[in-house]
N, C-alpha and C positions, 0 to 999 in steps of 0.2 A: 623388877617389873619386866614383863615379857615384851619383846619387840613385836612389831606388826607382823613380820614374817612368822614368828613363833606362834602368834595367836591364830593365824590362818592354818598352820600345819597341825594344830592340835587334833582336828577332826579326822583328817584322812592322810596326813603326811605330805600333801601336795601344796603348792603355792600358786598364786596368780591365777591365770586362765584355767589351768588344770584342776584347781581346787573348786572351781565353780560347777554348779549342776549343769546338765546338758542343755536345759532350756535357756539358761542365762548365756551360755556359750553361743547358742544358736542365734539369740537375739543380737548379741554384740557382732557376730560375724555377718549377720544380715545387714546391719547398719553400715558396716564396712563396704559390703558389696554395693549397696545403694549409693553410697557416697562416691565410689569409683565410677559408677555409671553416670551420675550427675556431673562429675568432674570431666568425664570423657576419657578416662584412663583405663577403663575396664576392658579386658580382652573379650571379644565376642568371636566365637569359633565360626569359621566358614563351614559349609557343608563338607568340603574336602577334608579339612582338619578334623572335624567330628568323625567322619568315616574312618580316617586313619587311626584315630585314637581308639575307636571301637574295635578295629581290626587288631591293633596291638594287644588290647585286653583279651580278645578272643584267642590270640596266639599263646599268650601266657597261660590262660586257663587250660587250653587244650594240651599243653605239655604235661599236665598232671594226669597221667593215665588212670590212676585210681579214681580220681574225681570224675573223669569222663565215663569210666565204666559204671560208676554209680548213677550218673545221669541216664545212661542207656538202660540200666536195670529198671529205674523208676518209670521210664517211658514204656518199656515192655509190660511192666506190671499194670500201668494205667490202661494201656490198650487191652490187655487181657481182661481186666475188670469191666471195661466198657462192653466188650464182646459178651461176657457172661451176663451182664445186665440186659443186653438186647435179646439174648436167648430166653430170658425169663419173662417175656411179655412186653419188653420195651419196644421202641420203634425199630424196624428192620434195618439192617446195614444196607448201604448203597450198593448197587450192582456195579462192581469195578470192571467187569468184562465188556461193558458197553452194549450188552445184548438186551433185547426187549424182554419183558416179563412173559412167561408162557401162558399166563392166565388170560391174555387178551387176544 
């Protein structure tokens, strides 16, 4: 007769929390977070801690030069596509020079 661990492993080779579908994992994790808040032991980030965490993440991402180059290419392509759409009868681009229109 198969043990409980062997029965769980049959489907995907994982056991316990890892063997559960994502929705079940999310539900259980959510209950844990709610319990921690009710108990008063949950950590709540200050704005400074959150700022520093975001800064660290940005630093890590920006070290990947290939990734940053891809982001830049996408931005350039998006801007070019928007400009082409404006030339084909879309709304005109804003006057970046700060000059008044010549029509008035």
